[in-house]
Each structure stands twice: as structure tokens, then as C-alpha cells.
C-alpha positions as MATLAB code, in Angstrom:
seq = 'MSLSGVSTRRSFLSKSTGCLAGLLLPSRFARQVLAEEPAPFKPKISGHIWVYASKFPPDWDATPVLEKAFSDLHAGGLDGVELMEVVLRHDDAVEHLSRLAKQYNLPVTGASYGAAMWDATKHAEILADVTLVTGRLGQLNGKTLGISVGDAGRVKTESELDAQAQLLRKIQVICSNSGVVANLHNHTYEVANGMHDLKGTLARIPDIKLGPDLNWLVRAGVDPIWFIRTYGHQIVYMHLRDQYQDGTWTEYLGQGVTDFPGIAQALRSVDFRGRAAIELAFPNNFVPKYPLADDWKLSRDYVRTVFGW';
ca = [
     -47.128 -248.982 -185.009;
     -44.969 -252.453 -184.818;
     -41.315 -251.939 -182.980;
     -39.970 -255.484 -183.656;
     -36.361 -257.003 -182.742;
     -37.630 -257.080 -178.455;
     -37.335 -260.694 -176.728;
     -39.001 -260.235 -173.575;
     -41.354 -261.799 -171.066;
     -43.376 -262.649 -174.515;
     -40.915 -265.586 -175.175;
     -42.044 -267.327 -172.120;
     -40.220 -270.496 -171.553;
     -38.737 -270.840 -174.711;
     -35.381 -269.885 -173.707;
     -34.892 -269.706 -170.058;
     -36.645 -272.699 -168.191;
     -34.117 -273.851 -165.689;
     -33.016 -272.480 -162.183;
     -29.747 -271.399 -160.901;
     -28.822 -273.440 -158.089;
     -27.919 -271.133 -155.268;
     -29.936 -268.264 -155.963;
     -33.095 -270.102 -154.871;
     -33.912 -271.552 -151.517;
     -36.526 -274.107 -151.065;
     -39.690 -272.692 -150.717;
     -40.328 -273.236 -146.534;
     -37.622 -270.420 -146.399;
     -38.739 -268.744 -148.988;
     -41.831 -267.965 -146.794;
     -40.180 -267.313 -143.831;
     -41.126 -264.117 -142.234;
     -38.423 -261.415 -141.341;
     -38.009 -260.742 -138.314;
     -36.335 -257.597 -138.150;
     -37.543 -254.178 -137.353;
     -40.270 -252.450 -140.112;
     -38.971 -251.602 -142.919;
     -37.440 -247.983 -142.993;
     -38.802 -246.983 -146.683;
     -42.087 -248.265 -147.778;
     -42.136 -248.444 -152.075;
     -45.332 -248.116 -153.825;
     -46.340 -251.777 -155.148;
     -48.055 -251.613 -158.541;
     -49.119 -254.442 -160.518;
     -47.651 -255.071 -163.928;
     -50.532 -256.101 -166.849;
     -48.844 -258.493 -168.404;
     -50.698 -261.464 -166.977;
     -53.795 -259.928 -169.162;
     -51.839 -258.880 -172.170;
     -50.541 -262.106 -172.462;
     -53.736 -263.526 -173.735;
     -53.680 -261.116 -176.675;
     -50.805 -262.363 -178.869;
     -48.777 -260.736 -181.029;
     -49.313 -257.208 -180.137;
     -50.033 -257.668 -176.247;
     -52.534 -255.075 -176.186;
     -54.555 -255.681 -173.289;
     -57.021 -252.607 -173.883;
     -59.840 -254.804 -174.265;
     -59.648 -256.020 -170.368;
     -58.001 -252.839 -168.697;
     -61.194 -252.284 -166.497;
     -60.772 -255.935 -165.113;
     -56.859 -255.361 -164.568;
     -58.037 -251.973 -162.731;
     -60.787 -253.892 -160.761;
     -58.645 -256.977 -159.828;
     -55.384 -254.709 -158.751;
     -57.625 -252.487 -156.451;
     -59.218 -256.003 -155.035;
     -55.753 -257.014 -154.578;
     -54.858 -254.332 -152.907;
     -52.289 -252.831 -154.926;
     -50.714 -249.309 -154.940;
     -50.595 -248.947 -159.000;
     -50.785 -250.371 -162.194;
     -47.808 -250.726 -164.606;
     -48.828 -250.856 -168.381;
     -47.069 -251.484 -171.524;
     -46.591 -249.193 -173.925;
     -48.879 -250.605 -176.354;
     -51.923 -249.436 -174.435;
     -50.582 -245.479 -174.501;
     -50.386 -245.646 -178.099;
     -54.140 -245.690 -178.422;
     -55.641 -241.854 -179.453;
     -57.737 -242.403 -176.170;
     -55.564 -243.540 -174.009;
     -55.453 -240.923 -171.729;
     -59.061 -240.415 -171.511;
     -60.025 -244.032 -171.166;
     -57.075 -244.654 -168.400;
     -57.868 -241.370 -166.663;
     -61.291 -242.827 -165.860;
     -60.274 -246.184 -164.886;
     -57.605 -244.645 -162.802;
     -60.405 -242.112 -160.893;
     -63.000 -244.790 -160.698;
     -60.864 -247.703 -158.950;
     -58.472 -245.212 -157.143;
     -55.732 -247.104 -158.787;
     -52.772 -244.366 -160.309;
     -50.840 -245.601 -163.337;
     -47.461 -245.496 -162.044;
     -45.305 -246.188 -165.019;
     -45.038 -248.313 -168.125;
     -42.311 -250.886 -169.887;
     -41.323 -249.864 -172.904;
     -39.342 -252.381 -175.642;
     -38.265 -251.841 -179.044;
     -34.777 -252.336 -180.838;
     -32.630 -250.306 -179.910;
     -29.449 -251.404 -180.821;
     -30.585 -251.035 -184.658;
     -29.860 -247.309 -185.716;
     -31.955 -247.989 -188.794;
     -35.293 -247.577 -186.533;
     -33.819 -244.836 -183.847;
     -36.351 -242.033 -185.788;
     -39.170 -244.348 -185.479;
     -38.361 -245.314 -181.775;
     -38.225 -241.761 -180.816;
     -41.414 -240.832 -182.432;
     -42.927 -243.941 -180.576;
     -41.091 -242.911 -177.282;
     -42.046 -239.122 -177.371;
     -45.813 -240.234 -178.010;
     -46.194 -242.649 -175.598;
     -44.077 -240.897 -172.392;
     -45.912 -237.635 -173.288;
     -49.493 -239.471 -172.439;
     -47.710 -241.251 -169.954;
     -46.616 -238.014 -167.970;
     -49.893 -236.813 -168.863;
     -51.359 -239.845 -166.514;
     -48.829 -238.822 -163.891;
     -46.962 -241.972 -164.169;
     -43.014 -242.011 -162.807;
     -41.185 -244.785 -164.228;
     -40.397 -245.952 -168.279;
     -38.865 -249.456 -167.881;
     -36.461 -249.408 -170.976;
     -36.084 -253.270 -172.675;
     -33.397 -252.385 -175.076;
     -33.812 -255.063 -178.182;
     -32.641 -258.776 -178.599;
     -30.417 -259.178 -181.381;
     -30.519 -262.691 -181.193;
     -26.784 -262.828 -180.507;
     -24.010 -260.862 -178.794;
     -24.092 -257.366 -179.760;
     -21.419 -255.492 -181.256;
     -19.301 -252.990 -179.946;
     -21.090 -250.376 -183.046;
     -24.563 -251.746 -182.202;
     -23.669 -250.643 -178.316;
     -22.652 -247.339 -179.460;
     -26.051 -246.812 -180.996;
     -28.218 -248.286 -178.345;
     -26.479 -245.955 -176.008;
     -26.758 -242.452 -177.860;
     -30.786 -243.817 -178.128;
     -31.198 -244.022 -174.899;
     -29.528 -240.796 -173.968;
     -32.325 -239.400 -176.162;
     -34.764 -241.280 -174.493;
     -33.645 -240.098 -170.976;
     -34.382 -236.241 -172.073;
     -37.521 -237.143 -173.744;
     -38.852 -238.728 -170.202;
     -37.188 -236.061 -167.988;
     -39.617 -233.642 -170.193;
     -42.521 -235.590 -169.304;
     -41.631 -236.148 -166.008;
     -40.936 -239.943 -166.346;
     -37.525 -241.444 -164.868;
     -35.977 -243.753 -167.575;
     -34.648 -246.856 -166.397;
     -33.086 -250.118 -168.064;
     -35.903 -252.996 -167.357;
     -33.717 -256.330 -168.059;
     -34.886 -259.526 -169.624;
     -32.397 -262.596 -170.054;
     -30.603 -261.283 -172.993;
     -29.366 -258.066 -171.236;
     -27.803 -259.916 -168.521;
     -26.844 -263.315 -170.037;
     -23.052 -264.062 -171.540;
     -21.789 -262.340 -168.726;
     -24.294 -259.257 -168.766;
     -22.388 -258.060 -171.557;
     -25.453 -256.263 -172.789;
     -26.249 -254.737 -169.701;
     -22.246 -253.647 -169.025;
     -21.889 -251.945 -172.562;
     -24.778 -249.566 -171.816;
     -23.554 -249.007 -168.266;
     -19.983 -248.464 -169.884;
     -21.387 -245.537 -171.818;
     -23.867 -244.262 -169.455;
     -22.177 -245.050 -166.034;
     -25.087 -243.189 -164.280;
     -28.662 -244.637 -165.959;
     -30.780 -245.702 -163.713;
     -31.945 -249.683 -163.181;
     -34.909 -251.212 -162.961;
     -34.197 -254.805 -163.136;
     -36.694 -257.848 -162.882;
     -35.531 -259.833 -160.482;
     -36.433 -263.122 -161.688;
     -34.782 -262.739 -165.360;
     -31.574 -262.445 -163.261;
     -32.354 -265.504 -161.913;
     -33.123 -267.353 -165.131;
     -30.063 -265.431 -166.586;
     -27.606 -267.049 -163.838;
     -27.313 -263.568 -162.312;
     -27.540 -263.829 -158.368;
     -30.198 -260.942 -157.511;
     -28.858 -260.445 -154.212;
     -25.651 -259.996 -155.492;
     -27.230 -257.665 -158.407;
     -28.865 -255.497 -155.500;
     -25.749 -254.909 -153.418;
     -23.414 -254.254 -156.500;
     -26.109 -251.745 -158.366;
     -28.120 -250.711 -155.548;
     -27.466 -247.247 -156.045;
     -28.883 -247.095 -159.404;
     -32.070 -248.986 -158.508;
     -35.179 -246.851 -158.866;
     -37.531 -249.974 -159.669;
     -38.014 -253.649 -160.143;
     -40.147 -256.351 -160.951;
     -40.964 -259.027 -158.491;
     -42.122 -262.692 -159.956;
     -41.688 -266.703 -157.971;
     -40.760 -269.838 -159.749;
     -40.858 -273.359 -158.499;
     -37.473 -275.375 -158.518;
     -38.153 -276.536 -161.948;
     -37.910 -272.878 -163.157;
     -42.099 -272.794 -164.027;
     -43.648 -269.525 -162.652;
     -46.249 -269.983 -159.519;
     -49.435 -268.426 -159.693;
     -48.428 -266.077 -156.734;
     -45.412 -264.475 -154.965;
     -44.412 -266.701 -152.099;
     -45.078 -270.398 -153.599;
     -41.942 -271.093 -155.090;
     -38.166 -270.956 -154.175;
     -36.977 -267.371 -154.625;
     -35.234 -266.187 -151.811;
     -37.195 -263.152 -151.441;
     -35.808 -262.833 -147.534;
     -32.535 -262.785 -148.898;
     -33.676 -259.949 -151.235;
     -35.268 -257.949 -148.658;
     -32.098 -257.869 -146.789;
     -30.144 -256.631 -149.426;
     -32.218 -253.993 -150.453;
     -32.420 -252.908 -146.841;
     -28.601 -253.193 -147.169;
     -28.227 -250.063 -149.923;
     -31.373 -247.910 -148.684;
     -33.621 -248.785 -151.543;
     -35.653 -245.543 -152.104;
     -37.175 -246.729 -155.310;
     -40.649 -248.515 -156.542;
     -41.351 -251.921 -157.212;
     -44.058 -253.997 -159.066;
     -45.348 -257.530 -158.507;
     -45.603 -259.357 -162.336;
     -47.607 -262.343 -162.358;
     -46.709 -264.592 -165.650;
     -48.538 -268.274 -166.082;
     -47.216 -271.018 -168.226;
     -48.668 -271.884 -171.558;
     -51.897 -273.428 -171.018;
     -52.003 -273.049 -167.091;
     -55.332 -272.926 -165.093;
     -55.015 -270.746 -162.364;
     -56.318 -272.354 -158.639;
     -57.616 -268.899 -157.496;
     -59.519 -265.367 -159.510;
     -56.734 -263.087 -160.552;
     -57.947 -260.726 -157.915;
     -56.867 -263.116 -155.288;
     -53.695 -264.227 -156.942;
     -52.773 -260.303 -156.563;
     -53.881 -260.081 -152.946;
     -51.817 -262.957 -151.957;
     -49.077 -261.485 -153.547;
     -49.338 -258.061 -151.925;
     -49.574 -259.832 -148.677;
     -46.213 -261.902 -149.091;
     -44.633 -258.738 -150.039;
     -45.841 -256.851 -147.272;
     -44.789 -259.793 -144.688;
     -41.319 -260.490 -145.972;
     -40.275 -257.383 -147.374;
     -42.241 -254.882 -144.754;
     -43.875 -253.212 -147.559;
];
């Protein structure tokens, strides 16, 4: 099944290549160690499989290399694996993923999911697909579904935001029935234009859970520290990714200019008790300096050092 209409990380740098001054710090500050007491809560840190899925356009189905992904993430010291929904559409997905989770002692913790939820003509198709995906995710004991609501390629109308919210309420119920927490996972389009899309959803579903990608916030011109302090009570999940001053993504966390120490402090101030995932994303034609397992380990060690997690 193909659910089109989602402009996400799949667009790479085509829509957002710049950095927002003031939201990022020089790398020497981004690498600072937080000289504070141990974190009061240590969330599980998963790895999202995008860096593997990016090699399989246009459907981004990383199934052929899932064993490598599990192996790399295990070697890198991650606590779990976050999937993309396409992997869960295979009939043998639960059996395959259960075997890998057991073999590498690395559980499936959740999945990302995207569809054109603003388009009412696609609701029946999307609901059937969400039911399939979350049912299998629940069988794997995954706990989060990060939802991207789809890019209309323009500012959505009020009626489209109504349709989007109507579908999201139904998805919340489906997820709950499978033991999965539905949360809004943003790319740039949800938080661009003064956060028109996200605010439109929050106006209609004020208590919906949030799972922001902090780097996409930056690339849309939204201060992640402000976002955390404003919406922290609703944040149950987040993606962590780094970038250089020119907007190019780094090979691993800690190389770039993202103000992770400030982000860590903001999370402490709101008593964050959710989960997090590292998401690696490489520019087109990028040749990594290190094996992916090492990139995961360097990223995981950085999160441990700066966040205390």
C-alpha cells in the first residue's frame, strides 16, 4: 500500500538547508559536558532506521538490511529500534522482527508513520493501514507511533485541519487498543508558517501527545528550547539529530552546533519522562568516515555525557 502526500525527511535538504541563528551554538559549546547532578530520569534511547531506509527509494523499505540495522544498533549500545511503518506491512514482519529482537537483545520500541491525513478521501485507506501497522507494532511490544500528518504543499485550510483532527482522534483509539501511544512527530511543514499546522491540530485536540524532531524544529525556525518549555507537558518522545552551521547533517551527534546542553537543561526543567531516539541522516553522496556501528556508539556516548541518559 502506498500512502502518498507525506513530505518528510524523505525530501532531505530540498526544502530546508539553512540554520537558524540563535538556535544553535558553536560546536565547542555543543560538546560541553553538563556539570550537574545525575539526571533524575533516564529514558530508553532507541535508534531510528532512516539511515538504512534512505538507501531504498522510493518506498524506503529497509527490510533487506534489518539484520544489519539491529546488529549496528546493538553494537552501538542503543536500547531499542524505531521502525518505519513500511517494514510492518510485510506479512512476516512480526516473526522476522521478533527473531531479530531476540537475537540482538534489542527490542522494537516504536515506529514512525506518515500519511496525508488532511485529505478526507484517503481516510478509509489510512485507517485500515494504521490498524494493520499498530496491531503488529503492539504484538512486538512497541510503545510509540510517531505520526506525521502529511504535507499539502501549501498552508492547509480550516476544513482540511478539521479532517486531519477527525482522523487523528480515531488513530488515537486504534493505537490505545494496541498498547501504543500516538504522538505527533513533526517535520518542517507542521511547524513552519508560525506552526500553523501543529497549532491547528492542537486547537482541535489540545491534549494530543507530541513527539518532536528537534532538528526539524530548528530547520523550520522554531527554537527547540522554547518548544520544550512551552509544550513539555505533552512531549512523550523526541528525535535527536545534529547539524553543522551551514545546515549539513553531521555523521554523529556532537559534531555540530546544536545546543544540546541547553536542550538537556530545558528537558530537566519540565521533568521530561518520555522516550527518545537518535536519528542519523546523511546528505546525498555522503561517505561516512566511520562504520555505522561506530556512529551509533559515538552518538549514544554523547547523549549519555550531555543529557545524563
